[in-house]
Gaussian input, Z-matrix of N, CA and C with variables (Angstrom, degrees):
# hf/3-21g

backbone

0 1
 N
 C     1     B1
 C     2     B2     1     A1
 N     3     B3     2     A2     1     D1
 C     4     B4     3     A3     2     D2
 C     5     B5     4     A4     3     D3
 N     6     B6     5     A5     4     D4
 C     7     B7     6     A6     5     D5
 C     8     B8     7     A7     6     D6
 N     9     B9     8     A8     7     D7
 C    10    B10     9     A9     8     D8
 C    11    B11    10    A10     9     D9
 N    12    B12    11    A11    10    D10
 C    13    B13    12    A12    11    D11
 C    14    B14    13    A13    12    D12
 N    15    B15    14    A14    13    D13
 C    16    B16    15    A15    14    D14
 C    17    B17    16    A16    15    D15
 N    18    B18    17    A17    16    D16
 C    19    B19    18    A18    17    D17
 C    20    B20    19    A19    18    D18
 N    21    B21    20    A20    19    D19
 C    22    B22    21    A21    20    D20
 C    23    B23    22    A22    21    D21
 N    24    B24    23    A23    22    D22
 C    25    B25    24    A24    23    D23
 C    26    B26    25    A25    24    D24
 N    27    B27    26    A26    25    D25
 C    28    B28    27    A27    26    D26
 C    29    B29    28    A28    27    D27
 N    30    B30    29    A29    28    D28
 C    31    B31    30    A30    29    D29
 C    32    B32    31    A31    30    D30
 N    33    B33    32    A32    31    D31
 C    34    B34    33    A33    32    D32
 C    35    B35    34    A34    33    D33
 N    36    B36    35    A35    34    D34
 C    37    B37    36    A36    35    D35
 C    38    B38    37    A37    36    D36
 N    39    B39    38    A38    37    D37
 C    40    B40    39    A39    38    D38
 C    41    B41    40    A40    39    D39
 N    42    B42    41    A41    40    D40
 C    43    B43    42    A42    41    D41
 C    44    B44    43    A43    42    D42
 N    45    B45    44    A44    43    D43
 C    46    B46    45    A45    44    D44
 C    47    B47    46    A46    45    D45
 N    48    B48    47    A47    46    D46
 C    49    B49    48    A48    47    D47
 C    50    B50    49    A49    48    D48
 N    51    B51    50    A50    49    D49
 C    52    B52    51    A51    50    D50
 C    53    B53    52    A52    51    D51
 N    54    B54    53    A53    52    D52
 C    55    B55    54    A54    53    D53
 C    56    B56    55    A55    54    D54
 N    57    B57    56    A56    55    D55
 C    58    B58    57    A57    56    D56
 C    59    B59    58    A58    57    D57
 N    60    B60    59    A59    58    D58
 C    61    B61    60    A60    59    D59
 C    62    B62    61    A61    60    D60
 N    63    B63    62    A62    61    D61
 C    64    B64    63    A63    62    D62
 C    65    B65    64    A64    63    D63
 N    66    B66    65    A65    64    D64
 C    67    B67    66    A66    65    D65
 C    68    B68    67    A67    66    D66
 N    69    B69    68    A68    67    D67
 C    70    B70    69    A69    68    D68
 C    71    B71    70    A70    69    D69
 N    72    B72    71    A71    70    D70
 C    73    B73    72    A72    71    D71
 C    74    B74    73    A73    72    D72
 N    75    B75    74    A74    73    D73
 C    76    B76    75    A75    74    D74
 C    77    B77    76    A76    75    D75
 N    78    B78    77    A77    76    D76
 C    79    B79    78    A78    77    D77
 C    80    B80    79    A79    78    D78
 N    81    B81    80    A80    79    D79
 C    82    B82    81    A81    80    D80
 C    83    B83    82    A82    81    D81
 N    84    B84    83    A83    82    D82
 C    85    B85    84    A84    83    D83
 C    86    B86    85    A85    84    D84
 N    87    B87    86    A86    85    D85
 C    88    B88    87    A87    86    D86
 C    89    B89    88    A88    87    D87
 N    90    B90    89    A89    88    D88
 C    91    B91    90    A90    89    D89
 C    92    B92    91    A91    90    D90
 N    93    B93    92    A92    91    D91
 C    94    B94    93    A93    92    D92
 C    95    B95    94    A94    93    D93
 N    96    B96    95    A95    94    D94
 C    97    B97    96    A96    95    D95
 C    98    B98    97    A97    96    D96
 N    99    B99    98    A98    97    D97
 C   100   B100    99    A99    98    D98
 C   101   B101   100   A100    99    D99
 N   102   B102   101   A101   100   D100
 C   103   B103   102   A102   101   D101
 C   104   B104   103   A103   102   D102
 N   105   B105   104   A104   103   D103
 C   106   B106   105   A105   104   D104
 C   107   B107   106   A106   105   D105
 N   108   B108   107   A107   106   D106
 C   109   B109   108   A108   107   D107
 C   110   B110   109   A109   108   D108
 N   111   B111   110   A110   109   D109
 C   112   B112   111   A111   110   D110
 C   113   B113   112   A112   111   D111
 N   114   B114   113   A113   112   D112
 C   115   B115   114   A114   113   D113
 C   116   B116   115   A115   114   D114
 N   117   B117   116   A116   115   D115
 C   118   B118   117   A117   116   D116
 C   119   B119   118   A118   117   D117
 N   120   B120   119   A119   118   D118
 C   121   B121   120   A120   119   D119
 C   122   B122   121   A121   120   D120
 N   123   B123   122   A122   121   D121
 C   124   B124   123   A123   122   D122
 C   125   B125   124   A124   123   D123
 N   126   B126   125   A125   124   D124
 C   127   B127   126   A126   125   D125
 C   128   B128   127   A127   126   D126
 N   129   B129   128   A128   127   D127
 C   130   B130   129   A129   128   D128
 C   131   B131   130   A130   129   D129
 N   132   B132   131   A131   130   D130
 C   133   B133   132   A132   131   D131
 C   134   B134   133   A133   132   D132
 N   135   B135   134   A134   133   D133
 C   136   B136   135   A135   134   D134
 C   137   B137   136   A136   135   D135
 N   138   B138   137   A137   136   D136
 C   139   B139   138   A138   137   D137
 C   140   B140   139   A139   138   D138
 N   141   B141   140   A140   139   D139
 C   142   B142   141   A141   140   D140
 C   143   B143   142   A142   141   D141
 N   144   B144   143   A143   142   D142
 C   145   B145   144   A144   143   D143
 C   146   B146   145   A145   144   D144
 N   147   B147   146   A146   145   D145
 C   148   B148   147   A147   146   D146
 C   149   B149   148   A148   147   D147
 N   150   B150   149   A149   148   D148
 C   151   B151   150   A150   149   D149
 C   152   B152   151   A151   150   D150
 N   153   B153   152   A152   151   D151
 C   154   B154   153   A153   152   D152
 C   155   B155   154   A154   153   D153
 N   156   B156   155   A155   154   D154
 C   157   B157   156   A156   155   D155
 C   158   B158   157   A157   156   D156
 N   159   B159   158   A158   157   D157
 C   160   B160   159   A159   158   D158
 C   161   B161   160   A160   159   D159
 N   162   B162   161   A161   160   D160
 C   163   B163   162   A162   161   D161
 C   164   B164   163   A163   162   D162
 N   165   B165   164   A164   163   D163
 C   166   B166   165   A165   164   D164
 C   167   B167   166   A166   165   D165
 N   168   B168   167   A167   166   D166
 C   169   B169   168   A168   167   D167
 C   170   B170   169   A169   168   D168
 N   171   B171   170   A170   169   D169
 C   172   B172   171   A171   170   D170
 C   173   B173   172   A172   171   D171
 N   174   B174   173   A173   172   D172
 C   175   B175   174   A174   173   D173
 C   176   B176   175   A175   174   D174
 N   177   B177   176   A176   175   D175
 C   178   B178   177   A177   176   D176
 C   179   B179   178   A178   177   D177
 N   180   B180   179   A179   178   D178
 C   181   B181   180   A180   179   D179
 C   182   B182   181   A181   180   D180
 N   183   B183   182   A182   181   D181
 C   184   B184   183   A183   182   D182
 C   185   B185   184   A184   183   D183
 N   186   B186   185   A185   184   D184
 C   187   B187   186   A186   185   D185
 C   188   B188   187   A187   186   D186
 N   189   B189   188   A188   187   D187
 C   190   B190   189   A189   188   D188
 C   191   B191   190   A190   189   D189
 N   192   B192   191   A191   190   D190
 C   193   B193   192   A192   191   D191
 C   194   B194   193   A193   192   D192
 N   195   B195   194   A194   193   D193
 C   196   B196   195   A195   194   D194
 C   197   B197   196   A196   195   D195
 N   198   B198   197   A197   196   D196
 C   199   B199   198   A198   197   D197
 C   200   B200   199   A199   198   D198
 N   201   B201   200   A200   199   D199
 C   202   B202   201   A201   200   D200
 C   203   B203   202   A202   201   D201
 N   204   B204   203   A203   202   D202
 C   205   B205   204   A204   203   D203
 C   206   B206   205   A205   204   D204
 N   207   B207   206   A206   205   D205
 C   208   B208   207   A207   206   D206
 C   209   B209   208   A208   207   D207
 N   210   B210   209   A209   208   D208
 C   211   B211   210   A210   209   D209
 C   212   B212   211   A211   210   D210
 N   213   B213   212   A212   211   D211
 C   214   B214   213   A213   212   D212
 C   215   B215   214   A214   213   D213
 N   216   B216   215   A215   214   D214
 C   217   B217   216   A216   215   D215
 C   218   B218   217   A217   216   D216
 N   219   B219   218   A218   217   D217
 C   220   B220   219   A219   218   D218
 C   221   B221   220   A220   219   D219
 N   222   B222   221   A221   220   D220
 C   223   B223   222   A222   221   D221
 C   224   B224   223   A223   222   D222
 N   225   B225   224   A224   223   D223
 C   226   B226   225   A225   224   D224
 C   227   B227   226   A226   225   D225
 N   228   B228   227   A227   226   D226
 C   229   B229   228   A228   227   D227
 C   230   B230   229   A229   228   D228
 N   231   B231   230   A230   229   D229
 C   232   B232   231   A231   230   D230
 C   233   B233   232   A232   231   D231
 N   234   B234   233   A233   232   D232
 C   235   B235   234   A234   233   D233
 C   236   B236   235   A235   234   D234
 N   237   B237   236   A236   235   D235
 C   238   B238   237   A237   236   D236
 C   239   B239   238   A238   237   D237
 N   240   B240   239   A239   238   D238
 C   241   B241   240   A240   239   D239
 C   242   B242   241   A241   240   D240
 N   243   B243   242   A242   241   D241
 C   244   B244   243   A243   242   D242
 C   245   B245   244   A244   243   D243
 N   246   B246   245   A245   244   D244
 C   247   B247   246   A246   245   D245
 C   248   B248   247   A247   246   D246
 N   249   B249   248   A248   247   D247
 C   250   B250   249   A249   248   D248
 C   251   B251   250   A250   249   D249
 N   252   B252   251   A251   250   D250
 C   253   B253   252   A252   251   D251
 C   254   B254   253   A253   252   D252
 N   255   B255   254   A254   253   D253
 C   256   B256   255   A255   254   D254
 C   257   B257   256   A256   255   D255
 N   258   B258   257   A257   256   D256
 C   259   B259   258   A258   257   D257
 C   260   B260   259   A259   258   D258
 N   261   B261   260   A260   259   D259
 C   262   B262   261   A261   260   D260
 C   263   B263   262   A262   261   D261
 N   264   B264   263   A263   262   D262
 C   265   B265   264   A264   263   D263
 C   266   B266   265   A265   264   D264
 N   267   B267   266   A266   265   D265
 C   268   B268   267   A267   266   D266
 C   269   B269   268   A268   267   D267

   B1=1.4464
   B2=1.5392
   B3=1.3190
   B4=1.4559
   B5=1.5226
   B6=1.3267
   B7=1.4594
   B8=1.5195
   B9=1.3164
   B10=1.4620
   B11=1.5283
   B12=1.3179
   B13=1.4626
   B14=1.5283
   B15=1.3298
   B16=1.4690
   B17=1.5301
   B18=1.3409
   B19=1.4610
   B20=1.5267
   B21=1.3335
   B22=1.4570
   B23=1.5202
   B24=1.3337
   B25=1.4566
   B26=1.5386
   B27=1.3201
   B28=1.4622
   B29=1.5259
   B30=1.3294
   B31=1.4632
   B32=1.5264
   B33=1.3248
   B34=1.4671
   B35=1.5273
   B36=1.3266
   B37=1.4583
   B38=1.5372
   B39=1.3304
   B40=1.4706
   B41=1.5249
   B42=1.3263
   B43=1.4669
   B44=1.5317
   B45=1.3338
   B46=1.4684
   B47=1.5232
   B48=1.3221
   B49=1.4691
   B50=1.5318
   B51=1.3217
   B52=1.4658
   B53=1.5238
   B54=1.3107
   B55=1.4636
   B56=1.5328
   B57=1.3227
   B58=1.4629
   B59=1.5288
   B60=1.3432
   B61=1.4588
   B62=1.5150
   B63=1.3185
   B64=1.4693
   B65=1.5300
   B66=1.3363
   B67=1.4649
   B68=1.5186
   B69=1.3215
   B70=1.4657
   B71=1.5168
   B72=1.3320
   B73=1.4644
   B74=1.5345
   B75=1.3198
   B76=1.4699
   B77=1.5255
   B78=1.3289
   B79=1.4649
   B80=1.5260
   B81=1.3227
   B82=1.4693
   B83=1.5248
   B84=1.3309
   B85=1.4619
   B86=1.5237
   B87=1.3198
   B88=1.4627
   B89=1.5173
   B90=1.3266
   B91=1.4585
   B92=1.5219
   B93=1.3504
   B94=1.4689
   B95=1.5267
   B96=1.3210
   B97=1.4670
   B98=1.5245
   B99=1.3299
   B100=1.4667
   B101=1.5233
   B102=1.3276
   B103=1.4527
   B104=1.5115
   B105=1.3274
   B106=1.4601
   B107=1.5225
   B108=1.3289
   B109=1.4690
   B110=1.5224
   B111=1.2958
   B112=1.4717
   B113=1.5273
   B114=1.3445
   B115=1.4675
   B116=1.5093
   B117=1.3123
   B118=1.4512
   B119=1.5207
   B120=1.3149
   B121=1.4591
   B122=1.5274
   B123=1.3241
   B124=1.4642
   B125=1.5291
   B126=1.3104
   B127=1.4745
   B128=1.5176
   B129=1.3187
   B130=1.4669
   B131=1.5229
   B132=1.3271
   B133=1.4625
   B134=1.5187
   B135=1.3315
   B136=1.4654
   B137=1.5235
   B138=1.3219
   B139=1.4678
   B140=1.5300
   B141=1.3200
   B142=1.4637
   B143=1.5248
   B144=1.3293
   B145=1.4572
   B146=1.5221
   B147=1.3202
   B148=1.4601
   B149=1.5105
   B150=1.3249
   B151=1.4641
   B152=1.5128
   B153=1.3199
   B154=1.4561
   B155=1.5126
   B156=1.3302
   B157=1.4570
   B158=1.5242
   B159=1.3054
   B160=1.4574
   B161=1.5239
   B162=1.3265
   B163=1.4569
   B164=1.5216
   B165=1.3409
   B166=1.4597
   B167=1.5216
   B168=1.3298
   B169=1.4626
   B170=1.5212
   B171=1.3311
   B172=1.4693
   B173=1.5187
   B174=1.3325
   B175=1.4565
   B176=1.5253
   B177=1.3245
   B178=1.4623
   B179=1.5255
   B180=1.3273
   B181=1.4518
   B182=1.5220
   B183=1.3351
   B184=1.4517
   B185=1.5145
   B186=1.3302
   B187=1.4640
   B188=1.5185
   B189=1.3195
   B190=1.4633
   B191=1.5168
   B192=1.3253
   B193=1.4567
   B194=1.5182
   B195=1.3198
   B196=1.4562
   B197=1.5251
   B198=1.3135
   B199=1.4561
   B200=1.5194
   B201=1.3405
   B202=1.4451
   B203=1.5147
   B204=1.3231
   B205=1.4615
   B206=1.5210
   B207=1.3233
   B208=1.4584
   B209=1.5249
   B210=1.3286
   B211=1.4662
   B212=1.5244
   B213=1.3075
   B214=1.4597
   B215=1.5177
   B216=1.3379
   B217=1.4645
   B218=1.5207
   B219=1.3323
   B220=1.4719
   B221=1.5191
   B222=1.3029
   B223=1.4566
   B224=1.5175
   B225=1.3284
   B226=1.4509
   B227=1.5159
   B228=1.3144
   B229=1.4583
   B230=1.5163
   B231=1.3079
   B232=1.4478
   B233=1.5152
   B234=1.3117
   B235=1.4613
   B236=1.5238
   B237=1.3042
   B238=1.4529
   B239=1.5236
   B240=1.3301
   B241=1.4581
   B242=1.5231
   B243=1.3433
   B244=1.4728
   B245=1.5180
   B246=1.3404
   B247=1.4641
   B248=1.5171
   B249=1.3497
   B250=1.4423
   B251=1.5233
   B252=1.3313
   B253=1.4657
   B254=1.5274
   B255=1.3132
   B256=1.4519
   B257=1.5123
   B258=1.3338
   B259=1.4620
   B260=1.5226
   B261=1.3384
   B262=1.4633
   B263=1.5154
   B264=1.3401
   B265=1.4661
   B266=1.5124
   B267=1.3015
   B268=1.4729
   B269=1.5021
   A1=109.03
   A2=115.71
   A3=120.21
   A4=111.41
   A5=115.54
   A6=122.48
   A7=108.07
   A8=116.65
   A9=123.27
   A10=108.79
   A11=115.08
   A12=117.96
   A13=111.51
   A14=118.06
   A15=120.37
   A16=111.47
   A17=116.47
   A18=120.60
   A19=112.83
   A20=117.93
   A21=121.24
   A22=113.51
   A23=117.36
   A24=122.07
   A25=109.11
   A26=115.33
   A27=121.04
   A28=111.74
   A29=115.46
   A30=121.38
   A31=110.49
   A32=116.42
   A33=120.48
   A34=111.68
   A35=116.91
   A36=119.86
   A37=110.51
   A38=117.22
   A39=120.81
   A40=109.49
   A41=116.99
   A42=120.81
   A43=111.10
   A44=117.76
   A45=120.49
   A46=110.91
   A47=117.10
   A48=120.04
   A49=109.85
   A50=116.97
   A51=120.70
   A52=110.26
   A53=117.38
   A54=121.18
   A55=111.76
   A56=115.80
   A57=121.20
   A58=112.54
   A59=116.63
   A60=119.42
   A61=116.56
   A62=119.05
   A63=120.71
   A64=108.12
   A65=116.37
   A66=121.64
   A67=114.48
   A68=117.22
   A69=120.97
   A70=109.73
   A71=117.22
   A72=118.83
   A73=112.31
   A74=117.74
   A75=120.55
   A76=110.45
   A77=117.45
   A78=120.53
   A79=110.63
   A80=117.17
   A81=120.53
   A82=108.92
   A83=116.94
   A84=121.36
   A85=110.96
   A86=116.80
   A87=120.35
   A88=111.72
   A89=115.85
   A90=120.49
   A91=113.05
   A92=117.32
   A93=118.18
   A94=114.98
   A95=118.62
   A96=125.25
   A97=114.34
   A98=119.02
   A99=120.43
   A100=109.35
   A101=116.89
   A102=122.10
   A103=114.65
   A104=117.53
   A105=119.42
   A106=114.40
   A107=118.38
   A108=119.11
   A109=109.91
   A110=119.30
   A111=120.54
   A112=112.22
   A113=117.56
   A114=121.35
   A115=114.80
   A116=117.67
   A117=120.62
   A118=114.85
   A119=117.61
   A120=121.17
   A121=113.66
   A122=118.29
   A123=120.86
   A124=111.92
   A125=117.61
   A126=119.32
   A127=111.71
   A128=117.40
   A129=120.69
   A130=110.09
   A131=117.26
   A132=121.20
   A133=109.63
   A134=117.37
   A135=121.17
   A136=110.58
   A137=116.76
   A138=120.89
   A139=111.00
   A140=117.28
   A141=120.35
   A142=111.72
   A143=116.76
   A144=120.25
   A145=112.19
   A146=117.33
   A147=120.53
   A148=111.39
   A149=115.61
   A150=121.32
   A151=109.71
   A152=116.57
   A153=121.76
   A154=116.67
   A155=118.71
   A156=120.30
   A157=112.93
   A158=117.60
   A159=121.11
   A160=110.44
   A161=118.58
   A162=120.23
   A163=113.06
   A164=118.24
   A165=120.89
   A166=112.27
   A167=118.25
   A168=121.44
   A169=111.81
   A170=117.94
   A171=119.45
   A172=111.67
   A173=117.93
   A174=120.40
   A175=110.43
   A176=116.34
   A177=120.82
   A178=110.12
   A179=117.30
   A180=121.03
   A181=112.20
   A182=117.90
   A183=121.26
   A184=112.80
   A185=117.12
   A186=121.06
   A187=108.09
   A188=116.57
   A189=120.05
   A190=113.20
   A191=118.71
   A192=121.45
   A193=109.08
   A194=117.66
   A195=119.81
   A196=110.81
   A197=116.71
   A198=121.65
   A199=109.97
   A200=116.71
   A201=121.92
   A202=114.81
   A203=118.43
   A204=121.20
   A205=109.80
   A206=117.43
   A207=119.66
   A208=111.00
   A209=116.57
   A210=120.74
   A211=109.20
   A212=116.15
   A213=121.63
   A214=114.28
   A215=116.89
   A216=120.19
   A217=109.21
   A218=117.68
   A219=119.81
   A220=111.28
   A221=116.21
   A222=122.85
   A223=107.63
   A224=117.02
   A225=120.91
   A226=108.95
   A227=116.53
   A228=121.46
   A229=108.82
   A230=116.58
   A231=121.76
   A232=108.45
   A233=115.74
   A234=120.41
   A235=108.47
   A236=114.95
   A237=119.85
   A238=108.59
   A239=116.33
   A240=121.79
   A241=108.28
   A242=117.73
   A243=119.86
   A244=113.97
   A245=117.19
   A246=118.67
   A247=113.03
   A248=117.16
   A249=121.37
   A250=114.87
   A251=117.17
   A252=120.15
   A253=109.93
   A254=116.36
   A255=121.16
   A256=109.18
   A257=115.88
   A258=120.10
   A259=108.85
   A260=115.15
   A261=119.86
   A262=108.06
   A263=116.00
   A264=121.04
   A265=108.52
   A266=116.29
   A267=119.35
   A268=110.76
   D1=139.19
   D2=179.64
   D3=-74.92
   D4=136.36
   D5=174.31
   D6=-99.18
   D7=-46.05
   D8=-178.26
   D9=-117.60
   D10=104.83
   D11=-179.37
   D12=-77.13
   D13=-21.86
   D14=178.62
   D15=-62.97
   D16=-38.37
   D17=-177.52
   D18=-117.63
   D19=5.98
   D20=176.50
   D21=67.24
   D22=37.58
   D23=-177.97
   D24=-95.29
   D25=129.85
   D26=-177.81
   D27=-96.88
   D28=167.15
   D29=174.84
   D30=-56.98
   D31=-43.37
   D32=-179.81
   D33=-60.63
   D34=-38.99
   D35=179.09
   D36=-66.58
   D37=-42.32
   D38=177.87
   D39=-61.59
   D40=-43.61
   D41=179.91
   D42=-63.96
   D43=-38.38
   D44=178.00
   D45=-65.19
   D46=-40.84
   D47=177.24
   D48=-65.33
   D49=-38.42
   D50=177.72
   D51=-64.96
   D52=-41.94
   D53=177.61
   D54=-63.94
   D55=-26.27
   D56=178.82
   D57=-86.26
   D58=-0.41
   D59=174.89
   D60=117.85
   D61=-3.57
   D62=177.33
   D63=-76.75
   D64=111.28
   D65=-172.05
   D66=-103.73
   D67=-10.56
   D68=-175.94
   D69=-131.86
   D70=160.47
   D71=174.89
   D72=-57.16
   D73=-34.05
   D74=178.57
   D75=-64.86
   D76=-39.95
   D77=179.08
   D78=-69.83
   D79=-36.44
   D80=174.36
   D81=-62.15
   D82=-43.67
   D83=179.18
   D84=-60.04
   D85=-40.59
   D86=178.45
   D87=-65.60
   D88=-33.38
   D89=-177.48
   D90=-77.38
   D91=-35.49
   D92=-172.19
   D93=-144.20
   D94=5.08
   D95=178.99
   D96=77.07
   D97=-6.08
   D98=179.97
   D99=-58.70
   D100=130.87
   D101=179.14
   D102=93.28
   D103=-0.62
   D104=-175.70
   D105=-100.33
   D106=-6.42
   D107=-179.46
   D108=-102.32
   D109=-89.24
   D110=-177.23
   D111=-83.23
   D112=-22.75
   D113=178.74
   D114=82.25
   D115=0.91
   D116=-177.94
   D117=-66.17
   D118=-16.40
   D119=-176.34
   D120=-99.44
   D121=-5.01
   D122=-173.46
   D123=-59.29
   D124=-44.09
   D125=-179.89
   D126=-65.71
   D127=-36.03
   D128=177.16
   D129=-66.66
   D130=-39.85
   D131=176.84
   D132=-62.79
   D133=-44.13
   D134=177.38
   D135=-57.81
   D136=-42.72
   D137=179.97
   D138=-65.25
   D139=-39.79
   D140=179.05
   D141=-66.56
   D142=-35.70
   D143=-179.77
   D144=-72.82
   D145=-30.17
   D146=-179.38
   D147=66.50
   D148=-162.88
   D149=-179.28
   D150=-127.78
   D151=137.80
   D152=172.16
   D153=76.43
   D154=2.35
   D155=-177.62
   D156=-91.71
   D157=-2.40
   D158=-174.85
   D159=-85.67
   D160=125.83
   D161=-179.95
   D162=-64.80
   D163=-25.11
   D164=179.75
   D165=-93.46
   D166=-4.13
   D167=-175.52
   D168=-57.98
   D169=-37.98
   D170=-179.13
   D171=-63.83
   D172=-28.68
   D173=176.47
   D174=-67.89
   D175=-40.85
   D176=179.42
   D177=-70.04
   D178=-46.34
   D179=-177.73
   D180=-71.19
   D181=-25.91
   D182=-179.52
   D183=-70.63
   D184=-22.21
   D185=178.92
   D186=-87.42
   D187=113.39
   D188=-176.06
   D189=-94.65
   D190=-21.37
   D191=177.33
   D192=-136.34
   D193=153.00
   D194=177.44
   D195=-61.83
   D196=152.04
   D197=179.44
   D198=-56.19
   D199=128.32
   D200=178.73
   D201=83.16
   D202=-5.04
   D203=-179.94
   D204=-86.25
   D205=151.51
   D206=177.61
   D207=-66.63
   D208=153.41
   D209=178.52
   D210=-56.63
   D211=137.91
   D212=179.44
   D213=89.32
   D214=-3.50
   D215=178.64
   D216=-68.46
   D217=146.25
   D218=180.00
   D219=-67.09
   D220=150.43
   D221=178.50
   D222=-104.75
   D223=132.42
   D224=177.06
   D225=-74.27
   D226=131.71
   D227=177.25
   D228=-122.63
   D229=168.37
   D230=178.35
   D231=-116.92
   D232=140.78
   D233=-178.07
   D234=-147.94
   D235=168.01
   D236=175.70
   D237=-79.49
   D238=130.71
   D239=176.57
   D240=-71.49
   D241=165.97
   D242=179.57
   D243=-52.97
   D244=-30.53
   D245=178.06
   D246=-82.50
   D247=1.23
   D248=176.30
   D249=95.19
   D250=-12.96
   D251=-179.98
   D252=-76.90
   D253=154.85
   D254=177.30
   D255=-75.28
   D256=136.63
   D257=179.36
   D258=-151.72
   D259=168.19
   D260=175.01
   D261=-76.94
   D262=132.78
   D263=175.71
   D264=-100.94
   D265=144.22
   D266=-179.86
   D267=-83.07

């Protein structure tokens, strides 16, 4: 079944990228462009990725502040914008 009709990306392709280490919709987008055009597939990609199944997730979650930032500094995260496209979240 197609997840991203803009680029013809299937569920199986998203799962293969996830198995190869893509843990976030942004990483999936980097791997195959899914989620970078109309953004309609971002929530479906998020659902396919699930939560906590990424072997590298503990590395991302273990870092509480950006490199060189003082303790307690906010960490930049990425999220889907209201229109569904990937964007930087404050």
